[in-house]
C-alpha positions in Angstrom: 50.6 8.2 56.0 47.6 6.9 57.8 44.8 5.0 55.8 41.5 4.5 57.4 40.2 1.0 57.1 36.6 0.0 56.5 34.7 -3.2 57.0 33.6 -3.4 53.4 35.6 -2.6 50.3 33.6 0.5 49.6 33.0 3.5 51.7 29.3 4.2 51.0 27.6 2.0 53.6 24.2 3.4 52.9 24.2 1.5 49.6 25.3 -1.7 51.3 21.8 -3.2 51.3 21.2 -2.4 47.6 24.6 -3.8 46.6 24.1 -7.0 48.7 20.6 -7.6 47.2 21.9 -7.0 43.7 24.9 -9.3 44.3 22.6 -12.0 45.6 20.3 -11.6 42.7 23.0 -12.1 40.1 24.8 -14.8 41.9 21.7 -17.0 42.4 21.5 -19.8 39.8 17.7 -19.7 39.6 17.9 -16.0 38.8 20.4 -16.7 36.1 18.0 -19.2 34.5 15.1 -16.8 34.9 17.2 -14.1 33.2 18.0 -16.5 30.4 14.4 -17.4 30.0 13.4 -13.7 30.1 16.0 -13.0 27.4 14.6 -15.8 25.3 11.1 -14.5 25.7 12.3 -11.0 24.8 14.0 -12.4 21.7 10.8 -14.2 20.7 8.7 -11.1 21.3 11.2 -9.1 19.2 11.0 -11.6 16.3 7.2 -11.5 16.5 7.1 -7.7 16.5 9.6 -7.6 13.6 7.4 -10.1 11.7 4.3 -8.0 12.4 6.0 -4.8 11.3 7.1 -6.5 8.1 3.5 -7.7 7.5 2.2 -4.2 8.0 4.8 -2.8 5.5 3.9 -5.5 3.0 0.2 -4.8 3.4 1.0 -1.1 2.7 2.8 -2.0 -0.4 -0.1 -4.2 -1.5 -2.5 -1.4 -0.9 -0.4 0.9 -3.0 -0.4 -1.6 -5.8 -4.2 -1.9 -5.5 -4.5 1.8 -5.6 -2.4 2.0 -8.7 -4.4 -0.7 -10.4 -7.7 1.0 -9.5 -6.4 4.2 -11.0 -5.3 2.4 -14.2 -8.7 0.7 -14.3 -10.5 4.0 -14.1 -8.4 5.5 -16.8 -8.9 2.4 -19.0 -12.7 2.5 -18.4 -12.8 6.1 -19.6 -10.9 5.1 -22.8 -13.3 2.2 -23.3 -16.3 4.6 -22.9 -14.8 6.9 -25.5 -14.1 4.0 -27.9 -17.6 2.7 -27.4 -19.1 6.1 -28.4 -16.9 6.2 -31.5 -17.9 2.7 -32.5 -21.6 3.5 -32.0 -21.3 6.6 -34.1 -19.5 4.6 -36.9 -22.1 1.9 -36.7 -24.9 4.6 -37.2 -23.0 6.1 -40.1 -22.5 2.7 -41.8 -26.2 1.8 -41.2 -27.8 5.1 -42.5 -25.1 6.3 -45.0 -26.5 4.3 -48.0 -30.0 5.7 -47.3 -28.7 9.3 -46.9 -26.7 8.9 -50.2 -29.7 7.6 -52.1 -32.0 10.3 -50.7 -29.4 13.0 -51.5 -28.9 11.6 -55.0 -32.6 11.5 -55.5 -32.9 15.1 -54.4 -30.1 16.2 -56.7 -31.6 14.3 -59.7 -35.1 15.7 -58.9 -33.6 19.2 -58.5 -31.5 18.9 -61.6 -34.5 17.7 -63.7 -36.7 20.5 -62.3 -34.1 23.1 -63.0 -33.4 22.0 -66.5 -37.0 21.2 -67.2 -38.1 24.7 -66.3 -35.5 26.2 -68.6 
């Protein structure tokens, strides 16, 4: 058996420059520090974005609560308007009922006297 030998441990020489650059990039200590710094920055950005998303979600929940409260307020104001009309009507009845009763009683007495006086 005859095995061909190559100068490098891989047979695809056209990728040699890419592989050498990548190897140098990852073996350089400054690059490792830069990658660590980049990872820290990415982590910071991720935490900021997570916080922003949570803030937006909380704001949506607060808006839902405000919407519910405004709906309840509108419903309660309608109830208040109805109660105000009822109270106004009751106040008018209490104010004018004695006068109406006296006038009605006077008309009844006058009509009764007139009916029996004519007979």
